[in-house]
C-alpha positions as CSV (number, residue, x, y, z in Angstrom):
1,X,11.9,-30.5,30.7
2,X,15.1,-32.5,30.8
3,X,17.5,-32.3,33.7
4,X,20.2,-30.0,34.0
5,X,23.9,-29.9,34.3
6,X,26.6,-31.9,32.5
7,X,30.4,-31.1,31.0
8,X,30.9,-28.0,28.6
9,X,31.0,-29.1,24.8
10,X,33.6,-27.1,22.8
11,X,31.9,-24.4,20.6
12,X,34.5,-22.8,18.7
13,X,34.3,-21.5,15.4
14,X,30.8,-23.1,14.6
15,X,29.6,-21.4,17.7
16,X,30.7,-18.2,16.8
17,X,29.2,-18.6,13.0
18,X,25.5,-19.4,14.6
19,X,26.0,-16.3,17.1
20,X,26.6,-14.1,13.7
21,X,23.7,-16.0,12.4
22,X,21.2,-15.1,15.3
23,X,22.5,-11.1,14.7
24,X,21.4,-11.3,11.2
25,X,18.0,-13.1,11.8
26,X,17.5,-10.3,14.7
27,X,18.1,-7.8,12.3
28,X,15.5,-9.3,9.4
29,X,13.0,-9.8,12.2
30,X,12.6,-6.9,15.1
31,X,12.5,-8.1,18.5
32,X,8.6,-7.3,19.4
33,X,9.3,-8.6,23.1
34,X,10.9,-6.2,25.6
35,X,14.0,-7.2,27.0
36,X,14.5,-3.9,28.8
37,X,13.7,-6.0,32.4
38,X,12.7,-9.4,33.5
39,X,9.4,-8.2,34.4
40,X,8.5,-6.1,30.7
41,X,9.7,-9.5,28.7
42,X,7.1,-11.2,30.7
43,X,4.6,-8.8,30.1
44,X,5.3,-8.9,26.5
45,X,5.1,-12.9,26.1
46,X,1.6,-13.0,27.7
47,X,-0.1,-9.3,25.6
48,X,-2.0,-7.9,25.9
49,X,-3.1,-10.1,28.8
50,X,-1.6,-8.0,32.0
51,X,0.6,-9.7,34.6
52,X,-1.7,-9.3,37.5
53,X,-4.7,-10.8,35.6
54,X,-2.5,-13.8,34.4
55,X,-1.5,-14.7,38.2
56,X,-4.9,-14.1,39.8
57,X,-7.3,-15.8,37.0
58,X,-4.5,-18.5,35.4
59,X,-1.5,-19.6,37.2
60,X,-1.6,-22.9,38.7
61,X,-5.6,-22.7,38.0
62,X,-6.4,-23.3,34.0
63,X,-5.3,-22.5,30.6
64,X,-4.2,-19.7,28.9
65,X,-5.1,-19.1,25.0
66,X,-3.7,-15.8,23.4
67,X,-4.9,-15.9,19.5
68,X,-2.8,-12.9,17.6
69,X,-3.5,-11.9,14.5
70,X,-0.5,-9.8,14.2
71,X,1.9,-10.5,11.1
72,X,5.2,-8.9,13.0
73,X,4.6,-11.3,16.0
74,X,4.3,-14.1,13.6
75,X,7.5,-13.5,11.8
76,X,9.9,-12.7,15.1
77,X,8.7,-16.2,16.6
78,X,9.1,-17.9,13.3
79,X,12.9,-16.6,13.6
80,X,13.0,-18.1,17.1
81,X,13.6,-21.8,15.5
82,X,12.5,-23.1,11.5
83,X,12.8,-26.5,10.1
84,X,15.4,-25.6,7.6
85,X,17.7,-24.8,11.3
86,X,17.8,-28.1,11.2
87,X,20.1,-29.0,8.1
88,X,22.9,-26.8,9.6
89,X,22.5,-27.8,13.3
90,X,22.9,-31.3,12.0
91,X,26.1,-30.6,10.5
92,X,27.6,-29.2,13.9
93,X,27.3,-32.9,15.5
94,X,23.4,-33.3,16.7
95,X,23.0,-37.0,18.8
96,X,20.1,-38.6,19.3
97,X,18.5,-38.9,22.5
98,X,21.1,-36.2,23.6
99,X,19.9,-33.5,21.5
100,X,17.0,-34.8,19.1
101,X,14.3,-37.4,19.3
102,X,12.2,-38.7,17.0
103,X,8.8,-40.3,18.1
104,X,4.8,-40.5,16.6
105,X,2.0,-41.6,18.9
106,X,0.8,-44.9,17.7
107,X,-2.6,-46.2,19.1
108,X,-2.6,-43.8,22.1
109,X,1.4,-45.0,22.7
110,X,4.6,-43.0,22.2
111,X,6.9,-45.0,19.6
112,X,10.3,-43.7,19.7
113,X,12.1,-44.1,16.1
114,X,15.6,-42.9,17.3
115,X,18.2,-44.1,15.3
116,X,22.0,-44.5,17.4
117,X,24.7,-42.0,17.3
118,X,24.9,-38.8,15.2
119,X,21.9,-37.6,13.6
120,X,22.0,-37.3,9.6
121,X,19.9,-34.7,8.1
122,X,19.1,-36.6,4.8
123,X,17.9,-39.7,7.6
124,X,15.9,-37.4,9.7
125,X,14.3,-35.8,6.9
126,X,13.3,-39.3,5.3
127,X,12.0,-40.2,8.8
128,X,9.8,-37.0,8.8
129,X,8.0,-37.2,5.9
130,X,7.8,-40.8,5.1
131,X,7.4,-42.0,8.6
132,X,5.0,-38.7,9.6
133,X,7.7,-38.7,12.8
134,X,7.9,-35.9,15.0
135,X,11.3,-34.2,16.0
136,X,11.7,-33.1,19.2
137,X,14.6,-30.9,19.5
138,X,16.3,-30.4,23.2
139,X,16.8,-27.2,24.7
140,X,17.3,-24.9,21.7
141,X,18.5,-22.2,23.5
142,X,22.0,-23.8,23.3
143,X,21.8,-22.6,19.6
144,X,19.7,-19.6,19.4
145,X,20.6,-16.5,21.2
146,X,17.1,-14.7,21.0
147,X,16.1,-18.0,22.6
148,X,18.7,-17.6,25.2
149,X,17.8,-14.3,25.8
150,X,14.0,-14.7,26.2
151,X,14.8,-17.7,28.7
152,X,17.5,-16.0,30.7
153,X,15.3,-13.3,31.3
154,X,12.1,-15.5,32.5
155,X,14.7,-17.1,35.1
156,X,15.3,-13.6,36.1
157,X,11.7,-13.0,36.3
158,X,10.6,-16.6,37.8
159,X,13.6,-17.1,40.1
160,X,13.6,-20.5,38.3
161,X,14.9,-22.7,35.6
162,X,13.5,-22.2,32.5
163,X,13.9,-25.0,29.8
164,X,12.7,-25.5,26.1
165,X,11.9,-27.8,23.6
166,X,11.2,-27.8,20.0
167,X,8.4,-29.7,18.3
168,X,8.3,-30.0,14.3
169,X,5.1,-32.3,13.3
170,X,4.1,-33.4,9.8
171,X,0.4,-33.0,8.5
172,X,-1.9,-35.8,9.6
173,X,0.6,-36.7,12.5
174,X,0.6,-36.6,16.1
175,X,4.1,-37.1,18.1
176,X,2.8,-37.6,21.3
177,X,-0.2,-39.3,23.4
178,X,-2.3,-37.7,26.0
179,X,-0.2,-36.5,28.9
180,X,0.6,-34.1,31.5
181,X,3.7,-32.7,32.9
182,X,5.6,-31.3,36.1
183,X,6.0,-27.9,34.8
184,X,4.3,-24.8,33.8
185,X,3.9,-24.6,30.1
186,X,4.4,-21.6,27.8
187,X,3.6,-22.6,24.0
188,X,4.8,-20.6,21.4
189,X,3.5,-21.3,17.8
190,X,6.3,-20.4,15.3
191,X,5.6,-22.5,11.7
192,X,1.9,-24.4,10.6
193,X,-0.9,-24.9,12.4
194,X,-1.3,-27.1,15.4
195,X,-5.0,-28.5,16.6
196,X,-4.8,-28.9,20.5
197,X,-7.0,-30.5,22.7
198,X,-6.5,-30.2,26.9
199,X,-8.5,-31.9,29.4
200,X,-9.1,-31.6,32.9
201,X,-6.2,-32.6,35.4
202,X,-6.6,-36.5,37.0
203,X,-3.6,-35.0,39.3
204,X,-3.6,-31.3,40.1
205,X,-0.2,-29.6,40.1
206,X,1.5,-33.0,39.5
207,X,5.4,-33.5,40.6
208,X,5.5,-36.1,37.6
209,X,5.1,-36.8,33.8
210,X,2.2,-39.2,32.9
211,X,0.5,-40.6,30.0
212,X,-3.2,-41.0,30.1
213,X,-5.1,-43.2,28.1
214,X,-7.7,-41.7,26.2
215,X,-11.3,-43.7,27.8
216,X,-9.7,-42.4,31.5
217,X,-9.4,-38.4,30.5
218,X,-13.3,-38.0,29.0
219,X,-14.2,-34.7,26.3
220,X,-11.9,-31.7,25.9
221,X,-12.4,-28.9,27.9
222,X,-10.5,-26.7,25.5
223,X,-10.1,-27.3,21.8
224,X,-8.2,-25.0,19.4
225,X,-5.8,-24.4,16.4
226,X,-3.0,-22.4,17.4
227,X,-1.4,-20.3,14.0
228,X,1.7,-18.5,14.3
229,X,2.3,-15.6,16.8
230,X,-0.2,-17.7,19.1
231,X,0.5,-18.5,22.9
232,X,-0.9,-21.2,25.1
233,X,-0.1,-21.4,28.8
234,X,-1.6,-24.2,31.0
235,X,-0.5,-25.8,34.4
236,X,1.4,-28.4,35.5
237,X,-0.9,-31.6,35.6
238,X,-3.0,-30.3,32.6
239,X,-3.9,-33.4,30.2
240,X,-2.8,-32.6,26.9
241,X,-2.2,-33.9,23.0
242,X,-1.8,-31.9,19.9
243,X,-1.4,-33.1,16.1
244,X,-1.2,-31.4,12.7
245,X,-4.0,-30.6,10.3
246,X,-4.1,-32.0,7.6
247,X,-3.5,-29.7,4.4
248,X,-0.9,-28.1,6.9
249,X,2.8,-29.4,5.8
250,X,4.3,-29.3,9.3
251,X,4.0,-27.3,12.4
252,X,6.7,-26.1,14.7
253,X,6.0,-24.7,18.2
254,X,8.6,-24.4,20.9
255,X,7.7,-25.3,24.3
256,X,9.3,-23.2,27.1
257,X,8.7,-24.5,30.5
258,X,9.5,-23.9,34.4
259,X,8.9,-24.2,38.2
260,X,10.0,-27.8,37.9
261,X,10.1,-29.3,41.6
262,X,9.7,-25.6,43.0
263,X,6.9,-26.1,45.3
264,X,6.2,-25.2,49.0
265,X,6.9,-29.0,50.0
266,X,10.7,-28.7,47.8
267,X,11.4,-25.5,49.8
268,X,10.2,-27.2,52.8
269,X,12.5,-30.3,52.0
270,X,15.3,-28.3,51.3
271,X,14.8,-25.3,54.5
272,X,14.1,-27.9,56.8
273,X,17.5,-29.2,57.7
274,X,19.0,-25.6,58.4
275,X,16.4,-25.1,60.9
276,X,16.7,-28.1,63.0
277,X,20.5,-27.6,62.6
278,X,20.0,-24.0,64.0
279,X,17.5,-24.9,66.3
280,X,19.2,-28.0,68.0
281,X,21.7,-25.4,68.9
282,X,19.8,-23.7,71.4
283,X,16.9,-26.3,72.3
284,X,18.0,-29.5,74.3
285,X,14.7,-31.3,73.5
286,X,16.6,-31.8,70.0
287,X,19.6,-32.9,71.0
288,X,17.9,-36.0,73.5
289,X,18.6,-39.2,72.4
290,X,15.8,-41.4,70.3
291,X,14.4,-44.7,72.2
292,X,16.9,-47.4,71.8
293,X,16.4,-49.6,69.1
294,X,14.1,-47.5,67.1
295,X,15.6,-47.5,64.2
296,X,15.3,-51.3,64.4
297,X,11.6,-51.2,64.6
298,X,9.2,-51.7,61.5
299,X,6.4,-49.7,62.9
300,X,7.4,-46.2,64.8
301,X,4.0,-45.2,65.4
302,X,4.7,-44.7,69.0
303,X,7.4,-42.0,68.2
304,X,4.9,-40.0,66.1
305,X,3.4,-37.7,69.1
306,X,7.2,-36.7,70.4
307,X,7.6,-35.9,66.7
308,X,4.9,-33.7,66.2
309,X,5.7,-32.0,69.4
310,X,8.9,-31.3,68.1
311,X,8.0,-30.1,64.9
312,X,5.4,-27.8,66.7
313,X,8.9,-26.4,68.3
314,X,10.5,-25.8,65.2
315,X,7.4,-24.2,63.8
316,X,7.4,-21.6,67.3
317,X,10.9,-21.1,66.5
318,X,10.1,-19.9,63.1
319,X,7.6,-18.0,63.7
320,X,9.7,-16.0,66.5
321,X,12.9,-15.7,64.3
322,X,11.4,-15.7,60.6
323,X,14.8,-17.2,59.6
324,X,14.4,-20.0,57.1
325,X,17.4,-20.9,54.9
326,X,17.4,-22.4,51.6
327,X,20.6,-23.9,50.7
328,X,20.4,-26.4,47.8
329,X,17.6,-25.1,46.0
330,X,19.7,-21.8,45.2
331,X,23.1,-23.6,44.9
332,X,21.0,-26.0,42.0
333,X,19.5,-23.1,40.5
334,X,22.5,-20.5,40.3
335,X,24.8,-23.2,39.0
336,X,22.5,-24.2,36.1
337,X,20.6,-21.3,35.0
338,X,21.7,-19.4,32.0
339,X,24.4,-16.2,32.4
340,X,23.3,-13.3,31.3
341,X,23.5,-12.7,27.1
342,X,25.5,-9.9,26.5
343,X,25.8,-10.0,22.8
344,X,28.5,-11.6,20.2
345,X,30.8,-8.7,20.8
346,X,31.1,-8.4,24.0
347,X,34.4,-8.8,25.5
348,X,35.1,-11.3,28.3
349,X,33.9,-9.6,31.6
350,X,37.0,-9.3,33.5
351,X,37.9,-6.6,36.3
352,X,38.2,-3.2,34.7
353,X,38.4,0.3,35.9
354,X,38.9,1.8,39.1
355,X,39.7,-0.2,42.0
356,X,37.0,0.3,44.9
357,X,38.4,2.2,47.8
358,X,36.9,3.4,51.3
359,X,35.4,6.4,49.3
360,X,34.1,4.9,46.3
361,X,30.7,4.6,45.1
362,X,29.7,0.9,44.2
363,X,26.6,-0.9,43.0
364,X,26.2,-4.6,42.3
365,X,26.2,-5.8,38.6
366,X,24.0,-8.5,37.3
367,X,21.7,-8.3,40.4
368,X,19.2,-10.9,39.0
369,X,22.1,-13.6,38.8
370,X,23.6,-12.8,42.1
371,X,22.3,-15.0,45.0
372,X,23.3,-14.5,48.8
373,X,22.8,-18.0,51.0
374,X,24.0,-18.9,54.8
375,X,24.4,-22.5,54.6
376,X,23.7,-24.6,57.8
377,X,26.9,-27.1,56.9
378,X,29.5,-24.4,57.0
379,X,29.1,-22.6,60.2
380,X,29.5,-19.0,60.3
381,X,29.8,-18.5,56.9
382,X,27.7,-16.7,54.3
383,X,28.1,-17.1,50.5
384,X,27.6,-14.8,47.6
385,X,27.3,-16.6,44.0
386,X,26.8,-16.2,40.3
387,X,26.3,-18.6,37.3
388,X,29.7,-20.5,36.5
389,X,30.5,-18.6,33.8
390,X,33.3,-16.4,34.1
391,X,33.0,-14.9,30.8
392,X,29.2,-13.9,30.5
393,X,27.8,-13.5,26.7
394,X,29.7,-13.5,23.3
395,X,31.1,-16.7,22.1
396,X,32.8,-17.7,25.5
397,X,29.4,-17.6,27.2
398,X,28.1,-20.1,24.5
399,X,29.5,-22.7,26.8
400,X,27.0,-22.0,29.5
401,X,24.1,-22.3,26.7
402,X,25.5,-25.2,25.4
403,X,24.8,-27.5,28.6
404,X,21.9,-25.6,30.2
405,X,19.8,-28.1,31.3
406,X,20.9,-30.7,29.8
407,X,21.4,-33.9,32.1
408,X,24.1,-35.9,31.3
409,X,25.9,-38.8,33.2
410,X,28.9,-36.7,33.5
411,X,27.3,-34.6,36.3
412,X,29.2,-35.9,39.2
413,X,32.3,-35.9,37.0
414,X,32.1,-32.3,36.5
415,X,31.5,-31.7,39.9
416,X,34.9,-31.2,41.3
417,X,36.1,-29.4,38.1
418,X,33.5,-26.3,38.8
419,X,33.1,-26.5,42.7
420,X,35.7,-23.2,42.7
421,X,33.5,-21.6,40.4
422,X,30.0,-22.8,41.4
423,X,30.9,-22.2,44.9
424,X,31.2,-18.4,45.0
425,X,32.6,-16.3,47.3
426,X,32.8,-16.9,51.3
427,X,32.6,-14.8,53.8
428,X,32.3,-14.6,57.4
429,X,28.8,-14.4,58.6
430,X,29.6,-11.2,59.8
431,X,29.7,-9.9,56.3
432,X,26.1,-10.8,55.6
433,X,24.2,-7.3,56.6
434,X,26.9,-5.6,54.3
435,X,26.2,-7.9,51.5
436,X,22.4,-7.6,51.7
437,X,23.2,-3.9,51.9
438,X,24.5,-4.0,48.4
439,X,22.2,-6.2,47.1
440,X,19.0,-4.5,48.2
441,X,20.8,-1.0,47.4
442,X,21.0,0.7,43.8
443,X,24.1,2.4,45.1
444,X,26.3,2.5,48.1
445,X,29.4,4.5,49.6
446,X,31.9,1.4,50.7
447,X,32.4,3.7,53.5
448,X,28.5,3.2,54.7
449,X,28.9,-0.6,54.7
450,X,27.9,-2.3,57.8
451,X,31.4,-3.9,58.7
452,X,33.4,-2.9,62.0
453,X,36.6,-1.4,60.1
454,X,37.3,0.3,56.9
455,X,39.8,-2.9,56.2
456,X,36.8,-4.8,56.1
457,X,34.8,-2.7,53.9
458,X,38.1,-2.3,51.2
459,X,38.2,-6.2,51.2
460,X,34.7,-7.1,50.7
461,X,34.2,-4.6,48.2
462,X,37.6,-5.6,46.8
463,X,36.9,-9.2,46.5
464,X,33.4,-8.6,45.2
465,X,35.0,-6.1,42.3
466,X,37.7,-8.8,41.5
467,X,34.8,-11.7,40.7
468,X,33.2,-8.9,38.6
469,X,30.1,-8.4,40.7
470,X,30.1,-4.8,41.4
471,X,31.8,-1.6,39.5
472,X,33.1,1.5,40.9
473,X,30.9,4.6,39.8
């Protein structure tokens, strides 16, 4: 699951054409997924398994195999990505490493066969046919609208970034050695068949990717063939390997992954600084000095008793106030997630219609894409943020899809240029209850907002309307 960020690539006419093709594909293969809501989308993804059953019996616990004999579902899955798509995508300018890896498992090790620079389709096909190399295509939602729609809804459902990779493997070949990942994985079989073997984890709910040797993993706990329309889920840490059987010309599947660095441990690392910051304002014990030369000592074991006492004071405060602020995780999620997919013909989302007045009824737009955060390093302020795309959907929205989950060395360079967009709207902390009121209500009158004066109420509504975060009914 590659990291996220990076500066925007130019999409131009090529992406508009790709957008039109996605519509044609959707017309040819009617969607069997429900896009009414994030909840319905996930329900249709794992159908016929019920969501309650999935999270009670499978999530983070054991693999789930759903084998379907449904021609309509198989046709829909195939429309998400095909081997034939690569020829046209290569003509748009794909690069080895960034967009495509070619590899093969040789003697239990991954052998990367990448060339330098741009991908030439004829050379790619030659390596695929003659060297039996697997083609790994990074983040196909950048070019496939239907995958964009699926992953955007899943990001809303999980509240976590969702990435994807397509794997195309020729017959009698295996691309990757046995390994485990640091993400929850959903496999959709698109074309051909794939022979899978799963093994008991050596590291339960692993936090990093790792290759495991055949003599260490033992016998498979699960072994099966995935066919088009089938779904496989397994938790992070599950050791797995897969090959295309002889007699099957090739296999195409998409791996949809989520929950990278999204554990309670990660949340505590993010939230504890804010808790310490707030508690230290009121508790003098946290403001007293550490012992002289403590930072110069190699062994600080003598200080653990004091630190344990301070941590218990923090826990007591948390239990009494029930206030825990997550800052960086929220910002990272909102800055790098996919914006809503509004369709190829949608106009850029700009303020329009009636201006909000004191008697206006308003509602929050794109509730699943707005986040309210109180940041410990910005005293007495609250922010409401949305993904950093002011023109969501359509050809303009492709800019965000093009860089979604694509980690590059340009992250730091692009940070300054996007800071105004990604930081959202900032208000005094006294506006927090009013913002929560708007976020939690289906509709609300401006005059009923929990603020002191009518001027504050109108100013808040106007600010949100200007950023297309609310609509006036």
